[in-house]
N, C-alpha and C positions, 0 to 999 in steps of 0.2 A: 328365602323369598327372592323371586325373580325380579330384577330391576325393571322399572317401566321403560317401554321403548322410547328411543329418541324422537323428539318432536320433528314432524316433517316441515315445520315452518322455518323461515330463515333464522340464522343465528343473529342475535341482537348484540351489537358492539356498543359499549358505553364507556367512552374515555372519561376518567374521573377528573373533575375540575377542582377549583379551590373554594367554591361556595358550598359550605356545609348544609345550609338550609335548602338550597336548590337540589342538592344530592338527596337529602331526606325525602323531599317532595317527589322527586323523580322515581325513587325506589318504591315509594308508596303507590304512585300511579301505575308503575309497572306491575306490581302485585295485583292491583285492582282491575286492570284492563287487559292482562296478557294471559293466555292459557297456561295452566299448570304443565310443567315439563318443558316449557320453552327454554332453549339454550341461550344463556346470557353470559357474556364475558365483560366483566368490569376490569378495565385495564388502567392502571395507575402509573402515569409517567412521573413518579416521585412528586405528586401534587398534593395528596391527601395529608392533612394534619391529624393530630391526635383525636379530635372530635369526629372527623370524617371516618377515621379508621374504626372508631367505636360504633358509629352508625352502620358501617358496612358489616362489621363482625356480628352485630346484633341482628341485622337484617338477614344475613346468610343462614342464621340458625332457624329462622321461621318461614322463609319464603318457600313457595311451592314451585318456583322456577328452578331449572337445572343450571345453577349459577356458579361461576368460577371467578376468583379474584386473583389478579397478578399485580405485582408492583416492581418497577424498575429501581435499582439502587441509586441511579443518578438520572436526572432529567435528560431526555433525548431531544425533545422538541416536538411540538404538536403534529407537524406533518410527517416527520420521520417516524414518530411513534405510531401514528395511524397507518402509515405505509407498512410497518412491520405487522400490525394487527391484520390488515387485509391480506398480506402475503401468507400469514399463518393459516388463513382460512382457505387458501387455494382457490378452486373454482366453485366453492359453495356460495349460494346466495346469502347475503347478509343485509341487515338494516343497521345503519349507524345513527345513533341518537346523540343529540347535543346533551351535555351534562346538566343543563337546566330544563330539559324537555319534560313534559307531562303528557304521556300518551293517553288518549281516550279509549274506552272499551271497544274491542273489536279491531283496533288499529292494525295489528300485525297480520291478522287473517285477511284483512282487506288489501294490504300491501302485497301479500303473497298471491292473492287472487289477481291483482293487477299484473304482476309479472307473468302469471300463467296465461293471461288472456291474449298476449301478443309476444311472440318470441323475439320481436325486434325491439322491445322495451329493454333498455339497459339500466335506466334509473327511474324510480317512481317517488315522487315527493307528495306527501299528504298536505291537506289544508293546515293552516296555522294562523293564530291570531297575530303573529309577528313573522309572517312568512314571505315578505316581499312580494314576488310575483305570484306566490301561492297563498296570499293573505286573504282571510275572511274575517269580518264582513266587508272590509274595504281594501282595495288593491293598494299595495305599497305603504300601508299605514300600520302602526302598532296599536292594537286594541287590547283591552284587558283579556285575560284568559276566560273561557266560557264559565259562567256561573253554574249552568246545568249541563254537566258533562254527559249524562245519559241521554238527554234530549238532543244535544248536539251530535252525539254518536249515532243515534237513531236516524236523524235527518241525513247525515252523510251516507249511511248505509242504504238509504232509499234513493240516492242519486243514480241516474243512468250512468253506467261505467263506460264513458266514452274516451277518457284518458287523453285530453288535448295536450299538445306540445308546449313545453316551457323553454325559455331561452337556455336555461341550465338548471340542474338540480339545486335545491336550497338546503342549507346545512342544519336546520332544526331537526330534520329526520329524513333519511333517504334510504330506499331499498336499492341495492346494487346487485345486478345479475352477475354471478361469479364468472361465468364463461366469457362474458363481454369484458369485464374488468381485467381478467387475466390476459386477454388478447391485446389490450392496449398498453399493458405494462403497469408499473407502479406509479405512485404519486411522485411529483417533482419537488422533493424537499430542498433541492438546491436553489430553486427559483422562488418558492413561496414559504412564508412562515406561518400561515394560517390554514386551517382545514377549509375555511370559507373559500379562499382563493384556489386552493388545490382541488377542491371539488368542482369549481367552475371549469378549471383547466381539464380535469378528467372528463367532465360532461362534454366539453367541446371536442376532445379527442375521440370520444365515443361517437359523437354526432358525425364527425368527419369520416368514420368508417361505416356509416349507415345506420347506426343504432339510434334509438329514440330516448329523449329525456321528457317524461310526461308528468302530468298532475294525476295523482290518485284521488279523485274527488269523492271517493267513498270512505275516506279515512281522515282523521283529524289528530294532530299532535300539538298541544299547547306549548307555549314558551313564555318566559318572563320578559324577554326583550329580543330585539334583533341581534344576530351575530354580525360580524364585519371583518374586513381584511386587516391584516397587520400593515405596518408602515412599509411602503414600497411594493406591496402586493399588487395593487391596481396598476402601477406603472409596468410591472412585469407582465400582467395579463394583457394590457393594452398593446404592449410591444409584440407579444406573441400572437394575439388575437385582435387585430385592429378593428374588426367589424363587430365585436361583441358589444361594446358599450352603445354604439348606435342602434344595434338590434334590441338591446334591453330598453333603451329610451323609447323606441317605437312601440314595443310591447306595452310599456307603461302608459303611453299616450293613447294608443288604439284600444287598449283594454279588451282583448279578445275573450277574456274569461268573465265578462260582465254577465252574460247569460247564465253560466253555471253558478256564479255567486248569487244571482237573484233567485235561481231555482232552489238553491240550498236555503236561502232566507225564507222562501215560501214554504218549504217542507218543514223547517224549524217552527214557523208560526202555526202550521197546520197540526203538528204533533201536540202543541199546547193549547189548541182551540177547545172551547167547551164541547163542540160536536164530537171531536175525537176523544175527549175524556169520557163522554157518555158512551161512546162505542166500546171503550176499554172496560168501563166499570158498570155498564148497564146490565 
């Protein structure tokens, strides 16, 4: 039998965390919302315990994704481990998922389409209930994950794909253009201990070379809570990028994404309206 062709979609990178329940939910959401044959790399920096290993082993036997699992014999550290993963992918486009993320249907196709629309886009971040600058329904707040994932995904897919600028990519999920990432070099594992901070630093280096860090308003990836920097990471960021924190504060105060968030809320309400239901089932 001839093996199926490799998926043209970006490779999904999932660093394994220590929360077994979050891992189980993430893998279930990936199966439910990601096209069969998508390449997925589960990379374990010596984090998974016996229960997580059993979850991964069982999932690998039944998933329709083209998934591989690797485990380091000793922990390398979050940023250094991620840097090795990205380096191994060369100039291929990838999407990095948080270990507690739950992608909604169509998420990966929408992120790939976002990168394809503008060659200047280096990072694309989807909406998230706990996405800081990319948060929906409220900016900068942590809301519960969507109850109706299909309805939320449909509303996102109906959004105009304008892809406004973000201060930096956000760590719940981010699509990274391989050619851009390769040009700016690797992650700075000497200065940052968290992927959260290393991603901000990477985004700002990309922006400095003329690339864009944007919102992919047609995709949604849920998360249990916000990520955050490790001790000392913000000091290192502020020393290297003194204008970033003021720019972030201005973004949060001015709320340039109010219009897109309101548009998404209106689309979500319209999908569930009695009139729309009659259109679907009449």
